[in-house]
HTML snippet that shows the backbone in 3Dmol.js (N, CA, C, O; Angstrom):
<script src="https://3Dmol.org/build/3Dmol-min.js"></script>
<div id="view" style="width:600px;height:400px;position:relative"></div>
<script>
const pdb = `
ATOM      1  N   MET A   1      27.593 -16.880 -81.202  1.00  0.00           N
ATOM      2  CA  MET A   1      27.034 -15.763 -80.474  1.00  0.00           C
ATOM      3  C   MET A   1      26.361 -14.789 -81.443  1.00  0.00           C
ATOM      4  O   MET A   1      26.732 -14.682 -82.612  1.00  0.00           O
ATOM      5  N   ARG A   2      25.386 -14.104 -80.927  1.00  0.00           N
ATOM      6  CA  ARG A   2      24.692 -13.114 -81.731  1.00  0.00           C
ATOM      7  C   ARG A   2      25.435 -11.785 -81.697  1.00  0.00           C
ATOM      8  O   ARG A   2      26.258 -11.539 -80.816  1.00  0.00           O
ATOM      9  N   ALA A   3      25.130 -10.934 -82.673  1.00  0.00           N
ATOM     10  CA  ALA A   3      25.804  -9.643 -82.795  1.00  0.00           C
ATOM     11  C   ALA A   3      25.644  -8.775 -81.543  1.00  0.00           C
ATOM     12  O   ALA A   3      26.635  -8.195 -81.099  1.00  0.00           O
ATOM     13  N   PRO A   4      24.453  -8.655 -80.951  1.00  0.00           N
ATOM     14  CA  PRO A   4      24.342  -7.834 -79.731  1.00  0.00           C
ATOM     15  C   PRO A   4      25.208  -8.361 -78.585  1.00  0.00           C
ATOM     16  O   PRO A   4      25.766  -7.579 -77.815  1.00  0.00           O
ATOM     17  N   ASP A   5      25.318  -9.689 -78.476  1.00  0.00           N
ATOM     18  CA  ASP A   5      26.175 -10.259 -77.431  1.00  0.00           C
ATOM     19  C   ASP A   5      27.643  -9.884 -77.670  1.00  0.00           C
ATOM     20  O   ASP A   5      28.365  -9.531 -76.737  1.00  0.00           O
ATOM     21  N   LEU A   6      28.068  -9.965 -78.929  1.00  0.00           N
ATOM     22  CA  LEU A   6      29.446  -9.621 -79.261  1.00  0.00           C
ATOM     23  C   LEU A   6      29.734  -8.148 -78.985  1.00  0.00           C
ATOM     24  O   LEU A   6      30.799  -7.802 -78.475  1.00  0.00           O
ATOM     25  N   LEU A   7      28.779  -7.283 -79.325  1.00  0.00           N
ATOM     26  CA  LEU A   7      28.947  -5.861 -79.036  1.00  0.00           C
ATOM     27  C   LEU A   7      29.039  -5.604 -77.533  1.00  0.00           C
ATOM     28  O   LEU A   7      29.819  -4.760 -77.092  1.00  0.00           O
ATOM     29  N   GLY A   8      28.251  -6.323 -76.757  1.00  0.00           N
ATOM     30  CA  GLY A   8      28.297  -6.173 -75.296  1.00  0.00           C
ATOM     31  C   GLY A   8      29.641  -6.597 -74.727  1.00  0.00           C
ATOM     32  O   GLY A   8      30.193  -5.927 -73.854  1.00  0.00           O
ATOM     33  N   VAL A   9      30.171  -7.720 -75.230  1.00  0.00           N
ATOM     34  CA  VAL A   9      31.487  -8.181 -74.774  1.00  0.00           C
ATOM     35  C   VAL A   9      32.568  -7.171 -75.168  1.00  0.00           C
ATOM     36  O   VAL A   9      33.467  -6.874 -74.381  1.00  0.00           O
ATOM     37  N   GLY A  10      32.471  -6.656 -76.379  1.00  0.00           N
ATOM     38  CA  GLY A  10      33.445  -5.656 -76.834  1.00  0.00           C
ATOM     39  C   GLY A  10      33.386  -4.400 -75.988  1.00  0.00           C
ATOM     40  O   GLY A  10      34.423  -3.844 -75.627  1.00  0.00           O
ATOM     41  N   TRP A  11      32.184  -3.947 -75.670  1.00  0.00           N
ATOM     42  CA  TRP A  11      32.028  -2.741 -74.852  1.00  0.00           C
ATOM     43  C   TRP A  11      32.604  -2.956 -73.452  1.00  0.00           C
ATOM     44  O   TRP A  11      33.240  -2.060 -72.896  1.00  0.00           O
ATOM     45  N   GLN A  12      32.384  -4.129 -72.889  1.00  0.00           N
ATOM     46  CA  GLN A  12      32.944  -4.442 -71.568  1.00  0.00           C
ATOM     47  C   GLN A  12      34.473  -4.443 -71.608  1.00  0.00           C
ATOM     48  O   GLN A  12      35.118  -3.965 -70.676  1.00  0.00           O
ATOM     49  N   ALA A  13      35.047  -4.975 -72.677  1.00  0.00           N
ATOM     50  CA  ALA A  13      36.506  -5.003 -72.800  1.00  0.00           C
ATOM     51  C   ALA A  13      37.066  -3.587 -72.920  1.00  0.00           C
ATOM     52  O   ALA A  13      38.106  -3.273 -72.341  1.00  0.00           O
ATOM     53  N   LEU A  14      36.374  -2.743 -73.669  1.00  0.00           N
ATOM     54  CA  LEU A  14      36.816  -1.350 -73.799  1.00  0.00           C
ATOM     55  C   LEU A  14      36.757  -0.623 -72.457  1.00  0.00           C
ATOM     56  O   LEU A  14      37.658   0.153 -72.138  1.00  0.00           O
ATOM     57  N   ARG A  15      35.729  -0.861 -71.684  1.00  0.00           N
ATOM     58  CA  ARG A  15      35.590  -0.202 -70.379  1.00  0.00           C
ATOM     59  C   ARG A  15      36.576  -0.755 -69.370  1.00  0.00           C
ATOM     60  O   ARG A  15      37.024  -0.032 -68.480  1.00  0.00           O
ATOM     61  N   ALA A  16      36.920  -2.030 -69.496  1.00  0.00           N
ATOM     62  CA  ALA A  16      37.864  -2.634 -68.559  1.00  0.00           C
ATOM     63  C   ALA A  16      39.290  -2.134 -68.806  1.00  0.00           C
ATOM     64  O   ALA A  16      40.098  -2.065 -67.879  1.00  0.00           O
ATOM     65  N   HIS A  17      39.592  -1.788 -70.053  1.00  0.00           N
ATOM     66  CA  HIS A  17      40.944  -1.358 -70.426  1.00  0.00           C
ATOM     67  C   HIS A  17      40.873   0.050 -71.032  1.00  0.00           C
ATOM     68  O   HIS A  17      41.181   0.247 -72.207  1.00  0.00           O
ATOM     69  N   THR A  18      40.469   1.010 -70.222  1.00  0.00           N
ATOM     70  CA  THR A  18      40.272   2.369 -70.751  1.00  0.00           C
ATOM     71  C   THR A  18      41.581   3.000 -71.208  1.00  0.00           C
ATOM     72  O   THR A  18      41.619   3.670 -72.240  1.00  0.00           O
ATOM     73  N   GLY A  19      42.644   2.794 -70.457  1.00  0.00           N
ATOM     74  CA  GLY A  19      43.929   3.384 -70.837  1.00  0.00           C
ATOM     75  C   GLY A  19      44.406   2.866 -72.177  1.00  0.00           C
ATOM     76  O   GLY A  19      44.821   3.634 -73.045  1.00  0.00           O
ATOM     77  N   ARG A  20      44.342   1.553 -72.335  1.00  0.00           N
ATOM     78  CA  ARG A  20      44.752   0.953 -73.603  1.00  0.00           C
ATOM     79  C   ARG A  20      43.862   1.430 -74.743  1.00  0.00           C
ATOM     80  O   ARG A  20      44.348   1.700 -75.842  1.00  0.00           O
ATOM     81  N   SER A  21      42.576   1.534 -74.489  1.00  0.00           N
ATOM     82  CA  SER A  21      41.637   1.989 -75.520  1.00  0.00           C
ATOM     83  C   SER A  21      41.916   3.434 -75.935  1.00  0.00           C
ATOM     84  O   SER A  21      41.891   3.759 -77.122  1.00  0.00           O
ATOM     85  N   LEU A  22      42.181   4.298 -74.953  1.00  0.00           N
ATOM     86  CA  LEU A  22      42.467   5.698 -75.258  1.00  0.00           C
ATOM     87  C   LEU A  22      43.779   5.842 -76.024  1.00  0.00           C
ATOM     88  O   LEU A  22      43.861   6.630 -76.967  1.00  0.00           O
ATOM     89  N   LEU A  23      44.808   5.088 -75.628  1.00  0.00           N
ATOM     90  CA  LEU A  23      46.084   5.171 -76.333  1.00  0.00           C
ATOM     91  C   LEU A  23      45.976   4.641 -77.764  1.00  0.00           C
ATOM     92  O   LEU A  23      46.587   5.186 -78.683  1.00  0.00           O
ATOM     93  N   THR A  24      45.205   3.590 -77.939  1.00  0.00           N
ATOM     94  CA  THR A  24      44.993   3.061 -79.286  1.00  0.00           C
ATOM     95  C   THR A  24      44.258   4.073 -80.154  1.00  0.00           C
ATOM     96  O   THR A  24      44.625   4.291 -81.309  1.00  0.00           O
ATOM     97  N   THR A  25      43.223   4.689 -79.600  1.00  0.00           N
ATOM     98  CA  THR A  25      42.470   5.704 -80.337  1.00  0.00           C
ATOM     99  C   THR A  25      43.366   6.893 -80.673  1.00  0.00           C
ATOM    100  O   THR A  25      43.312   7.415 -81.786  1.00  0.00           O
ATOM    101  N   LEU A  26      44.184   7.320 -79.725  1.00  0.00           N
ATOM    102  CA  LEU A  26      45.101   8.429 -79.961  1.00  0.00           C
ATOM    103  C   LEU A  26      46.102   8.081 -81.052  1.00  0.00           C
ATOM    104  O   LEU A  26      46.401   8.921 -81.900  1.00  0.00           O
ATOM    105  N   GLY A  27      46.626   6.862 -81.049  1.00  0.00           N
ATOM    106  CA  GLY A  27      47.555   6.431 -82.084  1.00  0.00           C
ATOM    107  C   GLY A  27      46.932   6.439 -83.468  1.00  0.00           C
ATOM    108  O   GLY A  27      47.570   6.842 -84.440  1.00  0.00           O
ATOM    109  N   ILE A  28      45.695   5.997 -83.557  1.00  0.00           N
ATOM    110  CA  ILE A  28      45.003   5.990 -84.851  1.00  0.00           C
ATOM    111  C   ILE A  28      44.771   7.421 -85.330  1.00  0.00           C
ATOM    112  O   ILE A  28      44.975   7.725 -86.505  1.00  0.00           O
ATOM    113  N   VAL A  29      44.349   8.295 -84.428  1.00  0.00           N
ATOM    114  CA  VAL A  29      44.090   9.692 -84.806  1.00  0.00           C
ATOM    115  C   VAL A  29      45.377  10.380 -85.262  1.00  0.00           C
ATOM    116  O   VAL A  29      45.375  11.087 -86.271  1.00  0.00           O
ATOM    117  N   VAL A  30      46.467  10.182 -84.534  1.00  0.00           N
ATOM    118  CA  VAL A  30      47.738  10.797 -84.908  1.00  0.00           C
ATOM    119  C   VAL A  30      48.229  10.235 -86.239  1.00  0.00           C
ATOM    120  O   VAL A  30      48.737  10.985 -87.072  1.00  0.00           O
ATOM    121  N   GLY A  31      48.084   8.929 -86.451  1.00  0.00           N
ATOM    122  CA  GLY A  31      48.509   8.323 -87.707  1.00  0.00           C
ATOM    123  C   GLY A  31      47.738   8.859 -88.899  1.00  0.00           C
ATOM    124  O   GLY A  31      48.328   9.181 -89.930  1.00  0.00           O
ATOM    125  N   VAL A  32      46.436   8.955 -88.764  1.00  0.00           N
ATOM    126  CA  VAL A  32      45.613   9.477 -89.858  1.00  0.00           C
ATOM    127  C   VAL A  32      45.949  10.942 -90.127  1.00  0.00           C
ATOM    128  O   VAL A  32      46.022  11.361 -91.282  1.00  0.00           O
ATOM    129  N   ALA A  33      46.152  11.718 -89.070  1.00  0.00           N
ATOM    130  CA  ALA A  33      46.514  13.127 -89.238  1.00  0.00           C
ATOM    131  C   ALA A  33      47.867  13.262 -89.929  1.00  0.00           C
ATOM    132  O   ALA A  33      48.050  14.155 -90.756  1.00  0.00           O
ATOM    133  N   ALA A  34      48.816  12.387 -89.599  1.00  0.00           N
ATOM    134  CA  ALA A  34      50.135  12.440 -90.238  1.00  0.00           C
ATOM    135  C   ALA A  34      50.037  12.128 -91.725  1.00  0.00           C
ATOM    136  O   ALA A  34      50.692  12.778 -92.540  1.00  0.00           O
ATOM    137  N   VAL A  35      49.229  11.147 -92.079  1.00  0.00           N
ATOM    138  CA  VAL A  35      49.049  10.810 -93.492  1.00  0.00           C
ATOM    139  C   VAL A  35      48.387  11.965 -94.234  1.00  0.00           C
ATOM    140  O   VAL A  35      48.802  12.299 -95.344  1.00  0.00           O
ATOM    141  N   ILE A  36      47.381  12.571 -93.651  1.00  0.00           N
ATOM    142  CA  ILE A  36      46.689  13.691 -94.291  1.00  0.00           C
ATOM    143  C   ILE A  36      47.647  14.872 -94.470  1.00  0.00           C
ATOM    144  O   ILE A  36      47.654  15.505 -95.526  1.00  0.00           O
ATOM    145  N   CYS A  37      48.454  15.175 -93.451  1.00  0.00           N
ATOM    146  CA  CYS A  37      49.419  16.278 -93.568  1.00  0.00           C
ATOM    147  C   CYS A  37      50.454  15.997 -94.644  1.00  0.00           C
ATOM    148  O   CYS A  37      50.799  16.889 -95.419  1.00  0.00           O
ATOM    149  N   THR A  38      50.951  14.770 -94.700  1.00  0.00           N
ATOM    150  CA  THR A  38      51.942  14.416 -95.708  1.00  0.00           C
ATOM    151  C   THR A  38      51.367  14.539 -97.110  1.00  0.00           C
ATOM    152  O   THR A  38      52.030  15.053 -98.012  1.00  0.00           O
ATOM    153  N   MET A  39      50.154  14.075 -97.298  1.00  0.00           N
ATOM    154  CA  MET A  39      49.515  14.179 -98.611  1.00  0.00           C
ATOM    155  C   MET A  39      49.268  15.639 -98.981  1.00  0.00           C
ATOM    156  O   MET A  39      49.426  16.014-100.143  1.00  0.00           O
ATOM    157  N   SER A  40      48.888  16.460 -98.022  1.00  0.00           N
ATOM    158  CA  SER A  40      48.646  17.879 -98.293  1.00  0.00           C
ATOM    159  C   SER A  40      49.937  18.595 -98.667  1.00  0.00           C
ATOM    160  O   SER A  40      49.950  19.404 -99.595  1.00  0.00           O
ATOM    161  N   ILE A  41      51.010  18.309 -97.960  1.00  0.00           N
ATOM    162  CA  ILE A  41      52.297  18.931 -98.282  1.00  0.00           C
ATOM    163  C   ILE A  41      52.751  18.509 -99.669  1.00  0.00           C
ATOM    164  O   ILE A  41      53.250  19.336-100.433  1.00  0.00           O
ATOM    165  N   GLY A  42      52.586  17.235-100.005  1.00  0.00           N
ATOM    166  CA  GLY A  42      52.965  16.752-101.331  1.00  0.00           C
ATOM    167  C   GLY A  42      52.154  17.407-102.437  1.00  0.00           C
ATOM    168  O   GLY A  42      52.701  17.784-103.473  1.00  0.00           O
ATOM    169  N   ALA A  43      50.862  17.543-102.220  1.00  0.00           N
ATOM    170  CA  ALA A  43      50.007  18.176-103.223  1.00  0.00           C
ATOM    171  C   ALA A  43      50.353  19.653-103.381  1.00  0.00           C
ATOM    172  O   ALA A  43      50.355  20.177-104.495  1.00  0.00           O
ATOM    173  N   GLY A  44      50.643  20.323-102.273  1.00  0.00           N
ATOM    174  CA  GLY A  44      51.028  21.735-102.348  1.00  0.00           C
ATOM    175  C   GLY A  44      52.345  21.923-103.078  1.00  0.00           C
ATOM    176  O   GLY A  44      52.486  22.851-103.874  1.00  0.00           O
ATOM    177  N   ALA A  45      53.310  21.051-102.815  1.00  0.00           N
ATOM    178  CA  ALA A  45      54.596  21.138-103.510  1.00  0.00           C
ATOM    179  C   ALA A  45      54.429  20.861-104.998  1.00  0.00           C
ATOM    180  O   ALA A  45      55.065  21.510-105.828  1.00  0.00           O
ATOM    181  N   GLU A  46      53.581  19.905-105.333  1.00  0.00           N
ATOM    182  CA  GLU A  46      53.322  19.604-106.744  1.00  0.00           C
ATOM    183  C   GLU A  46      52.692  20.797-107.454  1.00  0.00           C
ATOM    184  O   GLU A  46      53.069  21.123-108.580  1.00  0.00           O
ATOM    185  N   ASP A  47      51.740  21.444-106.801  1.00  0.00           N
ATOM    186  CA  ASP A  47      51.111  22.630-107.382  1.00  0.00           C
ATOM    187  C   ASP A  47      52.123  23.765-107.554  1.00  0.00           C
ATOM    188  O   ASP A  47      52.098  24.485-108.552  1.00  0.00           O
ATOM    189  N   GLU A  48      53.008  23.916-106.573  1.00  0.00           N
ATOM    190  CA  GLU A  48      54.026  24.973-106.639  1.00  0.00           C
ATOM    191  C   GLU A  48      54.971  24.747-107.821  1.00  0.00           C
ATOM    192  O   GLU A  48      55.289  25.686-108.550  1.00  0.00           O
ATOM    193  N   VAL A  49      55.415  23.512-108.009  1.00  0.00           N
ATOM    194  CA  VAL A  49      56.316  23.202-109.122  1.00  0.00           C
ATOM    195  C   VAL A  49      55.602  23.403-110.454  1.00  0.00           C
ATOM    196  O   VAL A  49      56.178  23.946-111.396  1.00  0.00           O
ATOM    197  N   ALA A  50      54.355  22.967-110.529  1.00  0.00           N
ATOM    198  CA  ALA A  50      53.592  23.142-111.768  1.00  0.00           C
ATOM    199  C   ALA A  50      53.421  24.627-112.098  1.00  0.00           C
ATOM    200  O   ALA A  50      53.506  25.018-113.262  1.00  0.00           O
ATOM    201  N   GLU A  51      53.184  25.445-111.087  1.00  0.00           N
ATOM    202  CA  GLU A  51      53.037  26.888-111.315  1.00  0.00           C
ATOM    203  C   GLU A  51      54.351  27.504-111.770  1.00  0.00           C
ATOM    204  O   GLU A  51      54.357  28.347-112.667  1.00  0.00           O
ATOM    205  N   LYS A  52      55.470  27.097-111.164  1.00  0.00           N
ATOM    206  CA  LYS A  52      56.780  27.612-111.581  1.00  0.00           C
ATOM    207  C   LYS A  52      57.065  27.242-113.035  1.00  0.00           C
ATOM    208  O   LYS A  52      57.562  28.070-113.798  1.00  0.00           O
ATOM    209  N   LEU A  53      56.756  26.006-113.421  1.00  0.00           N
ATOM    210  CA  LEU A  53      56.967  25.587-114.804  1.00  0.00           C
ATOM    211  C   LEU A  53      56.042  26.338-115.756  1.00  0.00           C
ATOM    212  O   LEU A  53      56.430  26.659-116.880  1.00  0.00           O
ATOM    213  N   ARG A  54      54.830  26.614-115.311  1.00  0.00           N
ATOM    214  CA  ARG A  54      53.872  27.335-116.144  1.00  0.00           C
ATOM    215  C   ARG A  54      54.344  28.767-116.400  1.00  0.00           C
ATOM    216  O   ARG A  54      54.111  29.315-117.477  1.00  0.00           O
ATOM    217  N   THR A  55      55.009  29.373-115.407  1.00  0.00           N
ATOM    218  CA  THR A  55      55.468  30.752-115.573  1.00  0.00           C
ATOM    219  C   THR A  55      56.698  30.843-116.470  1.00  0.00           C
ATOM    220  O   THR A  55      57.018  31.926-116.959  1.00  0.00           O
ATOM    221  N   LEU A  56      57.391  29.732-116.697  1.00  0.00           N
ATOM    222  CA  LEU A  56      58.557  29.774-117.577  1.00  0.00           C
ATOM    223  C   LEU A  56      58.171  30.033-119.023  1.00  0.00           C
ATOM    224  O   LEU A  56      58.928  30.655-119.768  1.00  0.00           O
ATOM    225  N   GLY A  57      57.011  29.566-119.419  1.00  0.00           N
ATOM    226  CA  GLY A  57      56.542  29.814-120.776  1.00  0.00           C
ATOM    227  C   GLY A  57      56.949  28.718-121.748  1.00  0.00           C
ATOM    228  O   GLY A  57      57.616  27.752-121.377  1.00  0.00           O
ATOM    229  N   ALA A  58      56.529  28.890-123.014  1.00  0.00           N
ATOM    230  CA  ALA A  58      56.757  27.875-124.033  1.00  0.00           C
ATOM    231  C   ALA A  58      58.088  28.049-124.746  1.00  0.00           C
ATOM    232  O   ALA A  58      58.560  27.113-125.392  1.00  0.00           O
ATOM    233  N   ASN A  59      58.701  29.208-124.648  1.00  0.00           N
ATOM    234  CA  ASN A  59      59.954  29.461-125.358  1.00  0.00           C
ATOM    235  C   ASN A  59      61.143  29.182-124.447  1.00  0.00           C
ATOM    236  O   ASN A  59      61.919  30.085-124.135  1.00  0.00           O
ATOM    237  N   LEU A  60      61.280  27.952-124.029  1.00  0.00           N
ATOM    238  CA  LEU A  60      62.310  27.541-123.097  1.00  0.00           C
ATOM    239  C   LEU A  60      63.328  26.674-123.822  1.00  0.00           C
ATOM    240  O   LEU A  60      62.962  25.730-124.522  1.00  0.00           O
ATOM    241  N   LEU A  61      64.586  26.990-123.656  1.00  0.00           N
ATOM    242  CA  LEU A  61      65.667  26.232-124.259  1.00  0.00           C
ATOM    243  C   LEU A  61      66.319  25.394-123.171  1.00  0.00           C
ATOM    244  O   LEU A  61      66.726  25.920-122.136  1.00  0.00           O
ATOM    245  N   VAL A  62      66.419  24.086-123.404  1.00  0.00           N
ATOM    246  CA  VAL A  62      67.013  23.183-122.435  1.00  0.00           C
ATOM    247  C   VAL A  62      68.409  22.820-122.916  1.00  0.00           C
ATOM    248  O   VAL A  62      68.587  22.358-124.043  1.00  0.00           O
ATOM    249  N   VAL A  63      69.391  23.030-122.058  1.00  0.00           N
ATOM    250  CA  VAL A  63      70.777  22.697-122.380  1.00  0.00           C
ATOM    251  C   VAL A  63      71.218  21.592-121.434  1.00  0.00           C
ATOM    252  O   VAL A  63      71.119  21.731-120.215  1.00  0.00           O
ATOM    253  N   THR A  64      71.706  20.491-122.002  1.00  0.00           N
ATOM    254  CA  THR A  64      72.188  19.393-121.179  1.00  0.00           C
ATOM    255  C   THR A  64      73.701  19.316-121.266  1.00  0.00           C
ATOM    256  O   THR A  64      74.263  19.576-122.330  1.00  0.00           O
ATOM    257  N   PRO A  65      74.371  18.970-120.190  1.00  0.00           N
ATOM    258  CA  PRO A  65      75.826  18.899-120.216  1.00  0.00           C
ATOM    259  C   PRO A  65      76.312  17.708-121.039  1.00  0.00           C
ATOM    260  O   PRO A  65      75.641  16.679-121.117  1.00  0.00           O
ATOM    261  N   GLY A  66      77.469  17.859-121.642  1.00  0.00           N
ATOM    262  CA  GLY A  66      78.050  16.781-122.424  1.00  0.00           C
ATOM    263  C   GLY A  66      79.105  17.336-123.362  1.00  0.00           C
ATOM    264  O   GLY A  66      79.261  18.550-123.490  1.00  0.00           O
ATOM    265  N   ALA A  67      79.816  16.453-124.004  1.00  0.00           N
ATOM    266  CA  ALA A  67      80.865  16.872-124.930  1.00  0.00           C
ATOM    267  C   ALA A  67      80.252  17.300-126.254  1.00  0.00           C
ATOM    268  O   ALA A  67      79.242  16.754-126.698  1.00  0.00           O
ATOM    269  N   ALA A  68      80.887  18.288-126.873  1.00  0.00           N
ATOM    270  CA  ALA A  68      80.405  18.755-128.175  1.00  0.00           C
ATOM    271  C   ALA A  68      80.798  17.735-129.242  1.00  0.00           C
ATOM    272  O   ALA A  68      81.908  17.205-129.219  1.00  0.00           O
ATOM    273  N   LYS A  69      79.903  17.466-130.159  1.00  0.00           N
ATOM    274  CA  LYS A  69      80.155  16.518-131.251  1.00  0.00           C
ATOM    275  C   LYS A  69      80.251  17.288-132.564  1.00  0.00           C
ATOM    276  O   LYS A  69      79.457  18.194-132.813  1.00  0.00           O
ATOM    277  N   PRO A  70      81.202  16.936-133.386  1.00  0.00           N
ATOM    278  CA  PRO A  70      81.290  17.621-134.679  1.00  0.00           C
ATOM    279  C   PRO A  70      80.080  17.308-135.539  1.00  0.00           C
ATOM    280  O   PRO A  70      79.687  16.150-135.675  1.00  0.00           O
ATOM    281  N   GLY A  71      79.511  18.311-136.099  1.00  0.00           N
ATOM    282  CA  GLY A  71      78.346  18.115-136.958  1.00  0.00           C
ATOM    283  C   GLY A  71      77.062  17.920-136.191  1.00  0.00           C
ATOM    284  O   GLY A  71      75.992  17.839-136.795  1.00  0.00           O
ATOM    285  N   GLY A  72      77.140  17.843-134.868  1.00  0.00           N
ATOM    286  CA  GLY A  72      75.945  17.701-134.052  1.00  0.00           C
ATOM    287  C   GLY A  72      75.344  16.315-134.072  1.00  0.00           C
ATOM    288  O   GLY A  72      74.193  16.144-133.669  1.00  0.00           O
ATOM    289  N   VAL A  73      76.096  15.304-134.535  1.00  0.00           N
ATOM    290  CA  VAL A  73      75.549  13.952-134.631  1.00  0.00           C
ATOM    291  C   VAL A  73      76.413  13.018-133.797  1.00  0.00           C
ATOM    292  O   VAL A  73      77.640  13.069-133.883  1.00  0.00           O
ATOM    293  N   ARG A  74      75.803  12.189-133.012  1.00  0.00           N
ATOM    294  CA  ARG A  74      76.528  11.166-132.284  1.00  0.00           C
ATOM    295  C   ARG A  74      76.596   9.922-133.146  1.00  0.00           C
ATOM    296  O   ARG A  74      75.587   9.481-133.697  1.00  0.00           O
ATOM    297  N   MET A  75      77.760   9.373-133.258  1.00  0.00           N
ATOM    298  CA  MET A  75      77.941   8.186-134.099  1.00  0.00           C
ATOM    299  C   MET A  75      77.707   6.904-133.303  1.00  0.00           C
ATOM    300  O   MET A  75      76.856   6.090-133.661  1.00  0.00           O
ATOM    301  N   GLU A  76      78.474   6.728-132.214  1.00  0.00           N
ATOM    302  CA  GLU A  76      78.353   5.543-131.360  1.00  0.00           C
ATOM    303  C   GLU A  76      78.559   5.951-129.921  1.00  0.00           C
ATOM    304  O   GLU A  76      79.063   7.038-129.636  1.00  0.00           O
ATOM    305  N   ALA A  77      78.166   5.070-129.010  1.00  0.00           N
ATOM    306  CA  ALA A  77      78.254   5.396-127.604  1.00  0.00           C
ATOM    307  C   ALA A  77      79.682   5.412-127.090  1.00  0.00           C
ATOM    308  O   ALA A  77      79.983   6.154-126.154  1.00  0.00           O
ATOM    309  N   ASP A  78      80.594   4.596-127.687  1.00  0.00           N
ATOM    310  CA  ASP A  78      81.956   4.505-127.174  1.00  0.00           C
ATOM    311  C   ASP A  78      82.916   5.506-127.793  1.00  0.00           C
ATOM    312  O   ASP A  78      84.093   5.497-127.431  1.00  0.00           O
ATOM    313  N   ARG A  79      82.499   6.341-128.677  1.00  0.00           N
ATOM    314  CA  ARG A  79      83.393   7.317-129.314  1.00  0.00           C
ATOM    315  C   ARG A  79      83.323   8.647-128.650  1.00  0.00           C
ATOM    316  O   ARG A  79      84.013   9.580-129.063  1.00  0.00           O
TER     317      ARG A  79
END
`;
const viewer = $3Dmol.createViewer("view");
viewer.addModel(pdb, "pdb");
viewer.setStyle({}, {cartoon: {color: "spectrum"}});
viewer.zoomTo();
viewer.render();
</script>
């Protein structure tokens, strides 16, 4: 079949099943909107965290929990 014939058959199918066509279109629109919203929220949260880290400055001391070692040197993992 030629392309215009295929388009005509497709258009007839869409008109014959308007409810199904509208629900499918609505599902696609809602899905795309959900993905866009999720990506926007993620990007905004990333920017917020980056700004908070930027405001901390370069003179930041990081302390990690753990047992104190004499001399400040770890010898082996099992000691």
